[in-house]
N, C-alpha and C positions, 0 to 999 in steps of 0.2 A: 503493499500499499504506499508505503514511504518513497518506493523507487517510483512509483507511477505518479505521485504527486510532484516529484522533482522533475519527471519528463514533462509533466504539464506546465511547470514553472518555467523552464527552458523555451517551450512553445509559445507561450504567453510572452515572454521577455524577447524572443526573436522577432514576434509579430510587432513588438513596440519599435524595434531598432531598424526593421527594414525600410519603413517609411522615411526614417531620418537618412539612411544612405541613399535612397532615391532622390530626396530633396537636394542633395549634392550634385547630383548628375543633371537633375532638371533645371538647376540654376547655376551651374558652373561655379561652385564654391567648395572648399574643403569641408568634410564631415565635421560636425561638432565633436571634438575629442571627448569631452566631458561625459557623453554617453558610453563611451567604450573603454573605460578605465578597468573595468573588473571582468574581462572576457575570459573565455577559454575555448577550447577547440570544440568541446561539446556544444556550446552555444553557437560557435561559428558555424558548425555542420547544420544546426537547426536553421540558422539563416540561410544557408545554401539550399537547404531542402525546400523552404517556404518560398524563397525566391524563385525556385523552378516552378513550384507549383502556381505562381502567379505571373509566369513569363518574363521576369525580369532579372533572370540570374546574371547575365552578362552586364546588365546596368549596375547592379549591386557589387559586382566584381570591380568594376570601374571606380566606384565611390570607395571601396575598401582601400584601394591602393593610394588614395589621398591621405590616408592616416599615416602617422609615424610608425616606421618599422616594428617598434616595440609594442604598438597597440594591434598590429596586423596578426591573423591566425599564424600557426606554425608554417615552416616551408612546405611540408608534406600536403597540408590542407590546401595552401595557396597553389601548389602544382596540380592537385586534383580539381581545383575550381578552374584553374587556368584550361586544363583539358576540356571542360564542359564549355567554356567560353569558345574554344577553338571548334566546337561541334556546332554552335550557334552560327559562327562565322563562315563554316563550310556550307551549312544548309542555306544560308542567305545567299552565298556566291551561286548556288545552284539555282535558287529562285531568280537571280538577276539573270542567268543566263537563259532561263525560260522566258523571262519578261522581254528580253533583247530579241528572242526568236519571233514571240507574238507580236513585237512591234514591226518587225521586218515583214511577217506576213501580212499583217492588216494595212501597213502603210502601202505595201506593192499592191494590194487588192483595192486600194483607196477606201478602206472602211474605217470611218472615224471611230475611236474608242476612248476610254478614260480608265486610268489605273485607280481603282478605289482603295481607300484606307491603307492598312498594312504597310507595305514596302514604301507606299508613297509617302506616308507619314514617317517612315523611318528616316527618310533623307533629311529630316529637320532635326535629329539627334546629333550630339556632338560626335558620336561614333555610330553612323547608320547602321553597320554591321553587327552591332551589339543589341539592336532591337529585334527580339525573338519573334519569328514570323511562323506562321501556319501554312497558308495557301495564297494563291494570286487571285483577286476578286477584278474582273474586267467588266466594266459597264459599255455595251454596244447599243446606243440609242436607236440605230437603224442598221437593217441587215444583220441582226443577231443570228438568223438561221445560217446565213451565208458564212458568217465568221465561224461558227461552229464546225460547217462542213469543211472549210479550210483547214482548221487545225485537226480534225479528224484524219484528212488526206495526208497531213504532215507526220502522222503517227500517234496522236493522241487517243487514248483508251478511254470510252465513254464509261462513266459510272452511273449516274442517275440524272434524270431529267424531270424539272417541275415548271410550273407556270412561270416561276420567278427566275430560275436559272437553270443552266445546264452544266453538270459537273463532269470534268475529265481529268485523267492522268497524263502528265507529260514529263518524260525523263524523272520519274519518282517525286514529282510535284504535283499538288492538287490545284487545278485551275477551273474557277467559276465564271462562267459567261453569263452576265446578268442582263435580262431582258428589261427589268426595271430594277431601281436600287434598294428599296426598302418597303415592306408592307407590314401589316399587323394582322391579327386574327380578329379583331374588332372591326367588322366590316364598315360600320359607319365612319369611324376613326381613318380607316384605310383610304376611303374616298378623299379625306381631306389630306393625308399624306401625299397622294398623288398629285393633287393641285398645287401643293407647296412645292413639291420635287419639281415638277414641270416649270414651274415659274422661276426657281433659283438657278435651274441649269440654262437659263437664257441669260445669266450674267457673263462677263467676258471670261473667255477660256484662260486656263492657267497650266503652267508646265513646271516639271521639277528636273533637275540634273541628277541622273542616276549614273554614277561613275562618268563616262563620257557621252552618254546617251540622253537626249531631250525626250522626256516622256509625259504626254498629255494627262492631266489630272482634273477633277472638277473645279468649277470656279470657287473662290474662296468663300463667298456667302452660302453656296451650296454645301461645302464642308463644314462650315460653322455650324449649320444646322444638321447634316447628316451624321457627323461623327458622334455628338451626344446622342441623336435618336438610335444610331445602331447600338451604341453602348447601352442605352437604358432598354432596348428592345431585347437585347440579350440577357440583361440583368433581370427582367420581368419573367422571362420564359425559361432561361437556362441558368444564368449566373455569369459573372464577370471576374476577372482578376486585377491587380494594381496595374498591368500592362496596359488596360483599356484607359485608366485614369491618367497614366503618364502620357499616352497618346493625346489625350485632350488638352493636357497642360502645354505640351510642347507646341501644339497648333495654336493655342491662344497666345503662348509667349510671343509667337512669331507674328500672329496676324490679328490680335485683337483689337488694334486700332483701325483695322480695315472693315470690321464688322458694324453694319447699321444695327445698333441695339434696338431702336424703334421696331424695324422690321422684325428682328429675331424675337422680341418679347411678344410682337402680335401673333406670330406664327406659333409660338409655343401656347399661347393662350387658346389660339384657334383649335388645337389638337389636345387641349387638356394637359398639357406637360408641365405647367408652370411650378406646381407644387413639388414635384420630384426633381425638376432641374434645379431649384433652390436648394434643395436637400443635397443633391450633389455639388452644388456651388460651395456649400459648408465645407464638405469633405475636401474639396480641392483646396480651400484657403486655409482651413485649419490642420489638415494632416500632410499636405504636399507642398505648402508654402505659396500658393497662387496669391498674388495681391488682389484684393477685392475688386479694385477697379478694372482688372483685366477680365473679370467675369462679365458676360453679357447681359446679365440680369442683376438687378439690384439686390443685395441680400439684407436681411435684418436680423434682429436678435429675438424673433418669435420663438417662443419655447417648443411650439409644434414643428416648425422647420428644424430645429436643433435635435428633437427627437426622432425625427424621420431620418435625419443625417445619421445619428448614432445607430439606429437600426439597420440601415443599408450598409454602413461601413462595417459592422459586425458580421452581417451576411457575407460581403465581399471577401473579409479576411478568412472567414470560416470555410467558404466554398473553393476559393482559388479560380483559376481560369476556366471559364465557362461551366463553373459549378461542379467540376469533375471531382471535387474533394468534399462534396456534401455527403453526410453519413449515409443517405438512402442510395447514393451512387456507389460507394465503396462496398456497402452491405449487398447491393445486388450482385456484386462480383463474387464476395464471400460466400453469399448464402445461395446463389445461383438463382435469385428472384426472376420471374418473367420481366421482359423489358416492359410489357403493358403495365405492370404493377408499378414499376419505377415511374413510368411515365404519369400514372395517376398521382404518386407522391409528389413528383414536380409541378403537376397541374395545381395541386393544392397549396405548394410552397409559394406558387406565383400569385394567388388570390390577394394576400394582403400587399402585395406590390401593385397589383391592378387597382387597389382603393387609392392609391396616392394619384393614379392618373384620373380616373373617374369611378366613383361608386358604382355606375351601371354599366361600366366597361366589363368587369369581371362576369356579371349576369350575362352580357351579350356574348361574351367568349365562351362562358358555359354552354348557352343554348346553341351557339354555333358549333361546339364539340358534340353535344347530343344529337343535334340535327344538322349535319353538315351540308345537306341540299336544301335547308331552307333559306327563304330571303325575307 
């Protein structure tokens, strides 16, 4: 029992220290040494484990290196950590090669496209290769079917196809070709999502430099809305990790002055996302160092906002990237529970999150799940 309590204490301490490391990377400043005076390798290993669960392993490594040598983990721990960082870099390099291949295929075929989130946001980090990536998301506003056919002819292996996107494998990398960018299970709100999305995509186009390639990405005003919407969509239905929050901060740090806050607030109000957006704003400012004036919506000291933020942050820290470390996810593997049972538990977990958007939204999603063909 005593040993179990000690393990829990290490986990909780590691969860407190990880955001402190991330603040160093996000804002280009040394780590506050005062928090790392009583470290040991067991605690460092716990930080490494949790940073991996949240998709920020390489970022935390960069921050650790800013500490004086005597406060860093032992040499063997540093080497083990470094090897994990190399794996992140190698996978990102593989992703780059696939992006450059897609860029050539689409450019030669005169098919306009945009690189969504992920690697596009990674280019804004101090060390882009240290932003952990999962897949490649490509939005093809027109000729999506032609684009899919072209990459199949280039050797891509189809995985699955939905109304929203087609998923394929290219050279060991997952690629999603999006017919539209974002949706929600709430049909009423989904119509509003599409209205906003189409309007914001009309803003001036934007590009990033990925190594020596110029790659098209969505307009700044679109990403200002889409990144948090994508993040909150995953939070409600699956779960998110600290990586998603870091992406949002990195984007705001670069472009907050170019966001029309009046339009942004009106759009969030239109889709009932103001309450949950403010809650996330408190997390970004209080846990990850974002100056309040960089957040596109004004924050208050309202106790309800603070409570929402606390509950959301606890859920994020507990579940990790895409909620993969929530207890019902790990228990399903251990107890071999049916996938449908786990889906039911996830649905139940999403309901309190739905209430932050719209008390009726959860009911509409429930009805839509029970009667998928109803309108």
